[in-house]
C-alpha positions in Angstrom: 0.1 -0.1 0.2 1.5 3.5 -0.7 1.7 5.6 2.0 0.8 9.5 1.9 3.8 12.0 1.1 4.3 15.7 0.4 5.7 16.7 -3.0 8.5 19.4 -3.5 6.2 22.5 -5.0 5.2 21.7 -8.7 7.0 25.4 -9.4 10.6 23.6 -9.2 12.6 23.9 -11.6 13.7 21.3 -14.1 12.5 18.5 -12.7 14.5 15.8 -12.8 12.4 12.4 -14.8 12.0 9.2 -13.2 14.3 6.7 -14.9 12.7 4.2 -17.4 13.7 0.4 -16.2 14.5 -2.2 -18.4 11.1 -3.1 -17.9 9.2 -0.3 -19.3 11.1 0.1 -21.8 10.0 -3.8 -22.8 6.4 -2.3 -22.0 7.3 0.5 -24.5 8.8 -2.0 -27.7 5.9 -4.2 -27.1 3.8 -1.4 -27.5 5.1 -0.4 -30.4 4.9 -4.0 -31.9 1.1 -3.8 -31.1 1.1 -0.4 -33.1 2.7 -2.3 -36.4 0.2 -5.8 -36.2 -3.1 -3.3 -35.3 -1.6 -1.5 -38.5 -1.4 -4.9 -40.3 -4.3 -6.6 -38.7 -6.6 -3.1 -38.6 -9.1 -3.2 -35.7 -12.5 -5.4 -37.0 -15.8 -4.5 -35.4 -19.3 -5.8 -35.4 -21.8 -2.9 -34.7 -24.4 -3.5 -32.1 -27.8 -3.4 -33.1 -29.1 0.0 -30.4 -28.5 3.8 -30.5 -29.5 5.6 -28.0 -30.7 9.4 -29.0 -30.3 12.1 -25.9 -31.9 15.0 -25.2 -28.2 17.2 -26.8 -25.9 14.0 -28.1 -26.5 10.9 -30.7 -24.9 8.1 -29.4 -24.5 4.7 -30.6 -23.0 1.4 -29.2 -20.8 -1.3 -31.1 -18.0 -4.1 -30.2 -14.3 -3.6 -31.7 -11.0 -6.8 -31.2 -8.7 -4.8 -29.8 -5.3 -6.8 -30.1 -2.6 -6.0 -27.1 0.1 -7.1 -25.1 2.1 -6.2 -22.2 4.3 -7.9 -19.3 1.9 -8.8 -16.2 2.6 -10.5 -13.1 1.7 -14.0 -12.4 -0.2 -13.1 -10.0 -2.0 -16.7 -10.1 1.5 -18.4 -8.8 0.0 -17.0 -5.4 -3.3 -18.7 -5.1 -1.7 -21.7 -6.3 -2.0 -21.0 -9.7 -6.0 -20.4 -9.7 -8.2 -18.0 -8.4 -8.9 -18.6 -4.7 -11.4 -21.3 -4.5 -14.0 -20.1 -2.0 -15.1 -16.4 -0.2 -13.4 -17.6 3.2 -9.8 -18.2 1.1 -9.9 -14.7 -0.7 -11.2 -12.7 3.0 -8.6 -14.7 4.4 -6.2 -14.1 2.5 -6.7 -10.2 2.8 -6.8 -10.4 6.1 -3.3 -12.0 5.8 -1.7 -9.8 3.7 -2.2 -6.7 5.5 -2.6 -8.2 9.0 1.0 -6.8 11.3 4.1 -8.1 9.6 2.6 -9.4 6.7 5.7 -10.3 3.7 2.8 -9.7 1.0 4.2 -6.5 0.1 7.8 -8.6 -0.7 6.7 -11.6 -1.7 4.4 -9.3 -4.3 7.6 -7.4 -5.4 9.3 -10.6 -6.0 6.5 -12.4 -8.4 7.9 -13.6 -11.6 7.1 -11.6 -14.8 4.6 -13.2 -17.3 4.3 -11.7 -21.1 0.2 -11.2 -22.5 -0.9 -11.3 -25.6 -4.4 -11.5 -27.3 -6.9 -9.9 -28.7 -10.4 -9.3 -26.9 -14.0 -8.0 -27.8 -14.5 -4.6 -25.9 -17.7 -2.6 -25.9 -18.3 1.1 -26.7 -20.8 4.0 -26.8 -19.9 6.4 -29.0 -21.9 9.8 -28.6 -21.6 12.8 -30.9 -23.1 16.6 -30.8 -26.7 16.1 -32.4 -24.6 18.4 -35.8 -21.3 19.7 -36.8 -18.4 18.1 -36.5 -16.7 17.4 -32.9 -13.9 19.6 -31.8 -11.8 16.4 -29.8 -12.7 13.7 -29.0 -13.0 12.4 -25.1 -11.8 8.8 -24.7 -13.7 7.6 -21.0 -11.9 5.0 -19.0 -14.1 4.5 -15.9 -12.9 2.6 -12.6 -13.2 -0.2 -11.1 -17.0 -0.4 -10.5 -18.2 0.9 -13.5 -19.1 0.4 -16.9 -18.9 2.7 -20.2 -22.3 3.6 -18.8 -20.6 5.9 -16.1 -19.6 8.9 -18.5 -23.1 9.1 -19.8 -25.5 8.6 -17.1 -29.7 8.2 -17.2 -30.4 8.6 -14.0 -35.1 8.2 -14.1 -34.2 9.9 -16.9 -32.6 12.7 -15.8 -29.4 13.4 -17.6 -27.7 16.3 -15.7 -25.5 13.5 -14.6 -24.4 12.5 -17.9 -20.6 14.1 -19.2 -21.5 12.8 -22.4 -24.6 15.6 -22.5 -22.4 18.3 -21.5 -19.3 17.3 -23.4 -22.0 17.0 -26.9 -23.8 20.9 -26.0 -20.0 21.9 -25.8 -19.3 20.9 -29.2 -17.2 17.7 -28.9 -17.3 14.1 -28.6 -17.3 10.9 -26.0 -16.3 7.6 -26.7 -16.0 5.3 -23.7 -15.7 1.3 -23.3 -16.1 -1.3 -20.9 -12.6 -2.2 -19.6 -11.3 -5.6 -20.0 -13.0 -7.8 -17.8 -16.1 -5.6 -17.0 -19.8 -5.7 -18.1 -19.8 -6.7 -21.4 -16.2 -6.7 -22.9 -14.6 -10.1 -23.1 -13.7 -11.9 -19.5 -10.2 -13.7 -20.0 -7.9 -14.5 -17.1 -8.7 -12.6 -13.9 -5.5 -12.9 -12.6 -2.8 -12.8 -14.8 -4.5 -11.2 -17.6 -7.0 -8.5 -16.8 -3.9 -6.2 -15.5 -3.2 -2.6 -15.2 0.2 -3.1 -17.4 -2.2 -4.9 -20.3 -5.6 -2.4 -19.8 -2.5 0.3 -20.4 -1.7 -1.1 -23.6 -5.2 -1.7 -24.6 -6.1 1.9 -24.3 -2.8 3.3 -26.2 -3.9 0.8 -28.8 -7.9 2.9 -29.0 -6.3 5.5 -28.7 -4.0 4.8 -32.1 -6.7 3.4 -34.1 -9.2 6.9 -33.1 -5.7 8.3 -34.9 -5.7 5.7 -37.9 -9.9 6.1 -38.6 -9.3 2.4 -38.1 -12.3 2.1 -34.9 -15.5 1.2 -36.5 -17.2 3.6 -38.2 -15.9 6.9 -36.2 -13.3 8.2 -38.6 -10.4 10.1 -37.4 -9.0 11.9 -35.1 -6.6 14.4 -34.5 -7.5 16.1 -31.1 -7.9 13.5 -28.5 -8.4 14.0 -24.4 -7.7 11.2 -22.5 -10.4 11.3 -19.8 -10.3 8.9 -16.7 -12.1 7.9 -13.7 -10.5 6.0 -10.5 -9.0 3.5 -11.9 -9.1 4.5 -15.0 -7.2 7.4 -14.4 -4.8 4.7 -13.5 -5.1 3.5 -16.7 -4.9 6.8 -18.5 -1.9 8.3 -16.6 -0.1 5.7 -17.7 -1.2 5.4 -21.3 2.1 8.6 -22.5 4.2 5.9 -20.7 4.0 4.3 -23.7 3.0 6.2 -26.2 3.6 10.1 -25.2 1.5 11.6 -28.1 -1.4 9.2 -27.4 -3.0 12.9 -25.8 -3.5 16.1 -26.8 -4.5 16.6 -22.9 -5.4 14.3 -20.0 -8.2 14.9 -17.2 -7.7 12.4 -14.3 -11.2 12.1 -12.7 -10.6 10.7 -8.9 -7.3 10.6 -8.7 -4.1 11.8 -6.7 -0.4 10.9 -6.5 -1.7 8.9 -3.2 -3.8 5.2 -3.5 -4.5 5.9 0.4 -4.9 2.4 2.7 -6.8 3.9 5.4 -10.1 2.5 6.3 -12.5 4.1 4.1 -10.3 3.7 0.9 -10.0 -0.1 -0.6 -10.9 -1.8 2.7 -14.0 0.1 2.4 -15.5 -1.2 -0.7 -15.5 -5.0 1.6 -15.2 -6.4 -1.9 -15.3 -10.4 -2.2 -16.4 -12.5 -5.2 -19.6 -11.3 -7.9 -20.5 -15.2 -8.0 -21.1 -14.6 -4.2 -22.5 -11.3 -3.9 -24.9 -11.6 -6.7 -24.9 -14.8 -8.5 -27.9 -13.3 -10.2 -25.8 -11.2 -12.1 -22.6 -13.0 -11.5 -23.2 -16.7 -10.8 -21.2 -17.5 -14.2 -17.9 -15.3 -13.4 -15.3 -17.1 -12.4 -13.5 -16.5 -8.7 -11.0 -13.9 -10.0 -13.7 -11.2 -10.0 -14.8 -9.2 -7.0 -17.7 -6.6 -6.5 -18.0 -4.8 -3.5 -20.1 -6.3 -0.6 -23.0 -4.0 0.0 -25.3 -0.9 -1.2 -23.4 1.3 2.4 -19.5 -0.2 1.1 -20.6 2.3 -2.2 -21.9 4.8 0.1 -19.1 5.0 2.4 -16.4 4.5 -1.1 -18.3 7.0 -3.9 -20.4 9.1 -2.3 -20.7 12.1 0.2 -24.5 12.8 1.5 -26.5 14.4 0.9 -24.5 15.7 -2.5 -25.8 12.3 -3.9 -29.6 11.6 -3.3 -31.0 7.8 -2.4 -31.6 8.1 -6.3 -27.8 8.1 -7.3 -27.2 5.9 -4.9 -30.2 2.8 -5.7 -28.9 3.6 -9.3 -24.9 3.1 -8.6 -26.2 -0.3 -6.6 -28.2 -1.5 -9.4 -25.3 -0.8 -12.2 -22.2 -1.3 -10.5 -19.4 -4.3 -12.4 -17.4 -6.1 -11.8 -13.6 -5.7 -11.7 -10.8 -8.6 -11.8 -8.0 -9.2 -8.9 -5.7 -8.7 -11.0 -6.6 -5.3 -11.5 -6.9 -4.3 -7.9 -4.1 -6.0 -6.9 -2.0 -3.5 -9.9 -3.5 -0.6 -9.6 -0.4 1.1 -8.2 2.0 -0.3 -10.5 1.7 2.1 -13.2 2.6 5.4 -10.5 6.3 3.9 -11.1 6.2 4.0 -14.6 7.8 7.2 -16.3 5.8 9.8 -18.5 9.0 12.0 -18.9 8.5 12.5 -22.5 5.0 13.3 -22.0 4.3 17.3 -22.4 0.5 18.5 -22.7 -1.9 19.7 -20.7 -3.2 17.8 -17.4 -6.2 18.9 -15.6 -6.6 17.1 -12.1 -10.5 17.2 -10.3 -11.6 15.3 -7.7 -14.2 15.2 -5.1 -13.4 17.1 -1.7 -13.8 13.8 0.1 -12.6 11.2 -2.0 -12.7 8.3 0.1 -9.9 6.0 -2.2 -7.4 8.9 -3.2 -8.0 11.4 -0.3 -8.6 9.2 3.0 -11.5 11.3 3.1 -10.4 14.7 3.0 -8.4 16.4 0.3 -7.1 19.2 1.8 -5.0 17.0 5.0 -1.5 17.3 3.2 2.2 17.7 3.7 2.5 20.0 1.0 2.8 23.8 1.0 0.2 26.3 1.6 -2.3 26.5 -0.8 -2.1 23.2 -1.9 -4.2 20.1 -1.7 -3.9 16.1 -2.1 -4.5 16.1 -5.5 -1.3 18.5 -6.2 1.0 15.3 -5.3 0.2 14.2 -9.6 2.8 16.4 -10.1 6.1 14.7 -10.4 4.0 12.1 -12.5 4.3 14.2 -14.9 7.8 16.2 -14.6 8.0 17.3 -18.5 4.8 19.3 -18.2 4.9 23.1 -17.8 3.2 24.6 -14.7 1.1 26.7 -16.8 -0.3 23.8 -17.9 -1.0 21.3 -14.8 -4.1 22.4 -13.1 -6.1 20.6 -9.8 -9.7 21.4 -9.0 -11.8 20.0 -5.7 -15.0 19.7 -6.2 -16.7 20.6 -3.1 -19.1 18.2 -0.7 -18.4 15.7 -3.5 -16.9 12.0 -2.7 -15.3 9.4 -4.9 -17.9 8.8 -7.4 -18.6 12.1 -9.3 -20.6 12.0 -11.8 -23.6 10.7 -9.0 -23.3 14.3 -6.8 -25.3 17.0 -7.7 -22.3 18.7 -8.0 -21.6 16.8 -11.7 -22.6 18.7 -14.0 -20.4 22.4 -12.4 -17.3 19.7 -12.2 -17.9 18.9 -16.1 -17.9 23.0 -17.0 -14.4 22.3 -15.4 -13.3 20.3 -17.4 -14.8 21.3 -20.9 -13.2 24.8 -19.5 -9.9 23.5 -19.7 -9.8 21.7 -22.6 -11.6 24.5 -24.5 -8.3 26.4 -23.6 -5.6 23.9 -23.5 -6.6 22.2 -26.6 -10.2 23.0 -28.8 
């Protein structure tokens, strides 16, 4: 688990970039090879039969086969080569890992590396303004317990919670997708395949397909903004380590340089086997897929009452999605990647009461006066000019920004940033 720490002020001169280790260089080389294969094979797509029009945006859904390769960790070796046999085995393993005197961190660091490659089908939703060519496209990656709909929420017919709606009204397109191992997308090995390194390679491949005009019938895009939430922000922030020119700007929501281990952070989810928590929805999944245990855990982790309503909390609980053990165990890995070649604008915007990345209070920090925990992300982007790195905390808002009454205001902050920095 990562501990809180204060980083130097963002105004420091000539920051020293982290070293690009042999492991990270291998990741970059494997991404380049995947781009060559994509150019040769193309991105295979299967159109879904549904189109969902909304007031400002016209939306379509489709499937696409995405090839990627990466170097992952052999997590299965922690459990004898297969997922935990039961909830009891899983829960006990979590207790053992967190107990005083645990050697889990050392064992994790010593795990062998494995090469992973393949083509997997992902589910996408694409929303555009009803008229006119989009100024740019947001590539929205959701967090652990949300699918593509996180960026286009429709709570009881109220689309004010939809980022895609706000973006379309401002002239932007939004492409979001169910991550690998999530909702409508493919569900491969949840321990050794669905990990952050592989998902970063997939996101980079999707961005390359948008640039090349080979993703479905969407055409080519000259301006692409990486947009992430929570774990989706972790993935988005990792893409520049293997593809520095992938994004024209990055917007990280529900994010900071700290992934906290306090009682309001990861443990607050109280994750258990998805096929045990909700057999009707997840009964066919392997034991390598997890979900929060109850709606009460959802409120602890994602919501701040009364700035979220009973309707949004119940809606979140009804659509929350599964996530793999591989993603849970590797959520920290991208923090060590080198982004020293990335120079484009970055916005970090997070609820001031975020549990997962601020331990419930983003104002508590050892940084200099006027900074928040969001400024700890500054060291992740050492080559970004000071004027192009911004942070915003959203009052009375927890981790699941889009489910709060403050969501429309947060969307305008994002769109203003992109308008001023990109297009």
